[in-house]
DOFIGU-477078 format. One line per field, with one value per residue (C-alpha): x, y, z; residue number from 1; residue in one letter. Coordinates in steps of 0.02 Angstrom, whole numbers, plus 32768, in hexadecimal, padded with zeros to 4 digits. Example, Ala and Ser with C-alpha at 12.3 -4.5 7.8 and 13.67 -1.06 7.14 Angstrom:
REM DOFIGU-477078
c1	[8267	82AC]
c2	[7F1F	7FCB]
c3	[8186	8165]
num	[1	2]
residu	[a	s]
This chain:
REM DOFIGU-477078
c1	[CDBE	CD51	CD0F	CD8F	CE1C	CDE2	CE69	CE27	CE60	CE92	CE17	CE57	CE4D	CEEB	CF2E	CF87	CF1C	CF61	CF94	CF3D	CE8D	CECD	CF17	CE75	CE10	CE86	CE71	CDB5	CDB8	CE31	CDB1	CD42	CD8B	CD19	CC87	CC08	CC52	CBD7	CC13	CBBA	CC02	CC39	CC90	CCED	CD24	CD64	CDBE	CE15	CE2E	CDE6	CD71	CCBB	CC99	CD31	CD02	CC4F	CC87	CCFC	CC7C	CBFF	CC7F	CCAC	CBF3	CBD7	CC66	CC28	CCC1	CC49	CB8D	CB1B	CA90	CA1B	CA98	CB2D	CBB7	CBFE	CC6D	CC24	CC21	CCCD	CD23	CCCB	CCF9	CDB1	CD9F	CD4D	CDDA	CE5B	CDF8	CDF0	CEAC	CECE	CE57	CEB1	CF5A	CF20	CED7	CF77	CFE8	CF87	CFD6	D083	D06C	D035	D0C8	D143	D0FB	D105	D1B7	D1FD	D18D	D190	D104	D0DD	D095	D045	D035	D017	D03E	CFAD	CFC4	D07D	D066	D071	CFC4	CFBE	CF4E	CF77	CFD6	CFFA	D036	D0B8	D0EF	D12C	D087	D04B	D0EC	D0DA	D070	D025	CF73	CF16	CED5	CF58	CFDC	D093	D10C	D14F	D203	D213	D1DC	D231	D18A	D186	D23C	D22F	D1A6	D1F8	D295	D234	D1F4	D243	D2A2	D227	D194	D1EB	D205	D14F	D119	D187	D17B	D1F8	D204	D21B	D1D2	D232	D1D8	D274	D326	D357	D2D6	D31D	D2F7	D33B	D325	D3DC	D3ED	D34A	D386	D42A	D3C8	D35A	D3F7	D437	D390	D39B	D44B	D404	D385	D2F6	D310	D2ED	D31D	D2F6	D324	D2C9	D29E	D1E0	D1CF	D25C	D2A2	D24A	D2A0	D25A	D28F	D21E	D211	D199	D113	D123	D0B0	D0DD	D0D1	D12B	D10E	D05D	D082	D106	D11B	D189	D1C5	D1CA	D22D	D283	D324	D38E	D32A	D39D	D347	D3D7	D3B7	D2FF	D30E	D317	D26C	D223	D271	D22E	D180	D174	D1B1	D133	D0A1	D0DE	D0E0	D032	CFE8	D04E	D07B	D0D2	D15D	D186	D18F	D209	D2B3	D346	D396	D445	D477	D4BA	D426	D408	D459	D3E8	D370	D36D	D37F	D2ED	D340	D3D3	D44F	D479	D523	D4D4	D455	D4E1	D53A	D498	D485	D537	D507	D53A	D4CD	D4F6	D492	D41B	D436]
c2	[5268	51E3	5147	50DB	5146	5145	5104	5076	504C	4F94	4F2A	4EB0	4E03	4DAC	4DBA	4E50	4E9F	4ED4	4F8A	4FD4	4FD7	4F9B	4EFE	4EDA	4EF2	4E7C	4DF7	4E00	4DFC	4D69	4D06	4CFD	4C70	4C81	4CDA	4C67	4C6E	4CAA	4CCE	4D0A	4D90	4D0A	4CA6	4D41	4D6B	4CB9	4CB2	4D59	4D53	4E02	4E37	4E24	4EDF	4F0B	4E8C	4ECD	4F82	4F59	4EE8	4F77	4FE9	4F66	4F4C	5007	500E	4F72	4F08	4E95	4E7A	4E49	4DCE	4D65	4CD7	4D3C	4DA8	4D88	4DDB	4E7B	4EC2	4F15	4E76	4E0D	4E88	4E76	4DBA	4DB1	4E1A	4DA2	4D0B	4D52	4D6F	4CBF	4C74	4CCF	4C96	4BE1	4BE7	4C2B	4BB9	4B15	4AE1	4B0F	4AA7	4A11	4A22	4A2D	4990	4930	496B	4946	48C6	4933	4986	4A38	4ABD	4B66	4BD8	4C8B	4CEF	4D01	4D55	4D2C	4C75	4C11	4BDB	4B4E	4B73	4AD7	4A34	49C7	491B	48A6	47FF	485B	48B6	4845	4863	4921	4959	49F1	4A10	4A91	4B13	4AE6	4B5B	4B56	4BD0	4C4A	4C43	4B86	4B68	4B88	4BCE	4C4D	4C7E	4C98	4D19	4D69	4D89	4E08	4E6A	4EF6	4EBF	4F1B	4EC0	4E19	4E3A	4E6C	4DCA	4D52	4DA7	4DA4	4CE8	4C73	4BCB	4B2D	4AA9	4A3A	4A46	4A94	4B20	4BD0	4C10	4CC1	4D5F	4D7A	4CCD	4CE7	4D8D	4D3A	4CB0	4D2E	4D87	4CE3	4CC7	4D72	4D47	4CAF	4D1B	4CE8	4C2B	4BEA	4B3F	4AE3	4A36	49F5	4AA1	4A8C	49CE	4951	48F6	4969	49E8	4A73	4AF4	4B89	4C2C	4CBC	4CEF	4DAB	4E3D	4EF2	4F13	4E78	4DBD	4D7D	4CC5	4C3E	4B92	4B06	4A58	49DF	493F	48D6	490A	48C4	4910	4965	4A0C	4A6D	4A16	4A44	4AF2	4B49	4AFF	4B50	4BF8	4BF3	4BBE	4C46	4CC9	4C8F	4C9B	4D46	4D87	4D42	4D94	4E35	4E50	4EF3	4E8E	4E3A	4EE3	4F2D	4F51	4F25	4FCA	4FEF	503C	4FCC	4F7D	4F9F	4F26	4E95	4EA8	4E0A	4E17	4DEC	4D6A	4CF0	4CC2	4C09	4C2B	4C85	4BFB	4B7C	4BDC	4BEA	4B2E	4B0F	4B10	4A9C	4A23	4A59	4ACF	4B50	4B66]
c3	[503B	4FE8	503C	4FE2	5025	50DA	514E	51B8	5266	5276	52D6	5357	530B	5345	5293	5246	51BF	5116	512B	5092	504E	4FA5	4FF4	5051	4FB2	4F57	4FDD	4FC6	4F08	4F0B	4F71	4ED6	4E6D	4DD6	4D84	4DD9	4E88	4F0D	4FBE	505A	50CA	5146	50BD	5080	5132	514C	50A4	50BD	517A	5182	520E	51DD	51ED	5182	50FD	50FA	50E7	5055	5002	5002	4FAF	4F2C	4F06	4EF3	4E73	4E14	4E3B	4E98	4E98	4F29	4F04	4F72	4F5B	4F9B	4F53	4EA6	4E26	4DDE	4D2E	4D3C	4D75	4CF1	4C68	4C94	4C9C	4BF1	4BA7	4BEF	4BB2	4B02	4B01	4B40	4ABF	4A33	4A76	4A80	49D0	4982	49E7	49CC	4926	4965	4A03	499D	4926	49B7	4A06	4961	493C	49E9	4A3C	4AD8	4B3B	4B08	4B7C	4B5B	4BF2	4C2B	4CC7	4D42	4DEB	4DF1	4DBF	4D20	4CE5	4C65	4BD0	4B6B	4B78	4AE1	4B11	4ACE	4B13	4BAF	4BD3	4C5F	4CC0	4CBE	4D54	4CFE	4CC3	4C5E	4CD9	4D59	4D9B	4DCF	4E23	4DA3	4DE2	4DDC	4D28	4C82	4C46	4CD2	4CC6	4C0A	4C29	4CC1	4C59	4BF1	4C87	4CEC	4D88	4DF9	4DA8	4DBF	4E78	4E8F	4E3D	4E9C	4F45	4FD3	4FEC	4F58	4F8A	4F5D	4EF7	4EF2	4F30	4E89	4E8E	4E8A	4F38	4F3F	4EDA	4EAF	4E61	4E03	4DBA	4D87	4D31	4CD6	4C9B	4C52	4BFC	4BAB	4B74	4B1A	4AC0	4B33	4B3F	4BEF	4C31	4CD1	4D0D	4DA5	4DEA	4DE9	4DE8	4E08	4D6F	4CF4	4C83	4C16	4B96	4B75	4B16	4B2D	4AB2	4AA8	4A8A	4A6E	4B29	4B69	4B7D	4B60	4B79	4B64	4B18	4B57	4B2D	4BBF	4BD2	4C55	4CAA	4C1C	4B8C	4B0B	4B1A	4ACE	4A28	4A22	4A6E	49C2	4999	4A35	4A08	4956	498D	4A11	4994	4911	498C	49C6	4913	48EF	4989	497A	48C2	48ED	4941	489B	4846	48C1	4876	48E3	491C	48E0	4984	4A0B	4A6A	4B20	4B98	4BC7	4B34	4AC9	4A0D	499D	492E	4933	48AD	489D	48EC	4980	499A	499B	4A25	4A87	4A82	4AC0	4B78	4C02	4C64	4D14	4D82	4D3B	4C83]
num	[1	2	3	4	5	6	7	8	9	10	11	12	13	14	15	16	17	18	19	20	21	22	23	24	25	26	27	28	29	30	31	32	33	34	35	36	37	38	39	40	41	42	43	44	45	46	47	48	49	50	51	52	53	54	55	56	57	58	59	60	61	62	63	64	65	66	67	68	69	70	71	72	73	74	75	76	77	78	79	80	81	82	83	84	85	86	87	88	89	90	91	92	93	94	95	96	97	98	99	100	101	102	103	104	105	106	107	108	109	110	111	112	113	114	115	116	117	118	119	120	121	122	123	124	125	126	127	128	129	130	131	132	133	134	135	136	137	138	139	140	141	142	143	144	145	146	147	148	149	150	151	152	153	154	155	156	157	158	159	160	161	162	163	164	165	166	167	168	169	170	171	172	173	174	175	176	177	178	179	180	181	182	183	184	185	186	187	188	189	190	191	192	193	194	195	196	197	198	199	200	201	202	203	204	205	206	207	208	209	210	211	212	213	214	215	216	217	218	219	220	221	222	223	224	225	226	227	228	229	230	231	232	233	234	235	236	237	238	239	240	241	242	243	244	245	246	247	248	249	250	251	252	253	254	255	256	257	258	259	260	261	262	263	264	265	266	267	268	269	270	271	272	273	274	275	276	277	278	279	280	281	282	283	284	285	286	287	288	289	290	291	292	293	294	295	296	297]
residu	[m	s	a	m	e	t	v	e	q	p	e	k	t	g	r	e	l	p	p	s	m	v	e	r	m	t	l	i	l	d	a	f	q	g	a	t	t	r	l	t	l	e	q	v	a	r	a	t	h	l	p	r	s	t	a	h	r	i	l	d	q	l	v	s	l	a	w	l	e	h	t	p	f	g	y	g	l	g	s	r	s	l	k	l	g	h	a	a	d	r	g	n	h	e	l	r	a	e	a	a	p	m	l	h	d	l	m	v	q	t	g	l	v	v	h	l	a	v	l	v	n	g	e	v	s	y	l	d	k	v	g	g	r	f	a	g	s	v	p	s	r	v	g	g	r	a	p	v	h	s	t	a	l	g	k	s	m	l	a	w	l	e	a	e	t	v	e	e	m	v	g	e	a	l	a	r	s	t	r	r	t	i	a	d	r	l	t	l	h	q	e	l	h	r	i	r	g	r	g	g	l	a	f	e	r	g	e	c	f	p	n	i	s	c	v	a	a	a	v	r	g	v	d	g	p	i	g	a	i	s	l	v	g	d	a	q	a	p	l	e	r	v	a	p	l	v	t	m	a	a	r	s	i	s	h	k	l	s	p	e	l	a	q	q	v	r	p	r	r	r	p	r	a	g	v	p	q	e	t	f	s	s	e	t	m	g	r	l	m	a	v	g	n	g	g	w	m]
């Protein structure tokens, strides 16, 4: 049995420790917020609520495997962690570059705020925000995050994931941001089913912030969602009218980043249940837009 597989006995700290080594390692890695973060052993122990001796033991193992490095100024992210971070940064940079003209066009066409976001650790992380006249009233910022289950952006991406993956992301308890936030797994899965039925269009009205509504669609890659774009307005914004623009923009970005998606031929056999179709006819899009204003759409 290797050192990483050694079963530790919990130390008495007055707080229940995470049961597995992987969870304890994750707590420690999560304490490092960026490439330049430097933490002492005491700071890591306080941030993770792990006993000092446990934190020290795991830190040593992470250093030996290059996930962390130990310098005279404290512990920091190691070469393995930074390599993964650079890969994610490159992907996000490419997504932003391809999406930028689409976001600008959407803002000009609609006068609404446009968001570009990705999934990070079970949250929506905003990569870009293009403002219209309503921008100052939207409490979002580039680099900020929001709960994945309470945003149209997040739900549009969750709809393309397996149910088990969704549950891992949202956890046991779904926190409420407003009184309209979806707060249980069953309702969330029902909402994701409706989103798939609309070909991937996600709506939300006052679920993340009061008096703000959004419509979003995921930007897809060959292995699933790689981001999402949304239009944001006030509670009375006619989002159903502009929703086709969001769908077309998301599809265009998807095809630019993953050309193989555009080359896929629609199968003649009946598609699997719950899998959205790639394109819409004008009649289908009209039916998708004929939705009511009450409750979750």
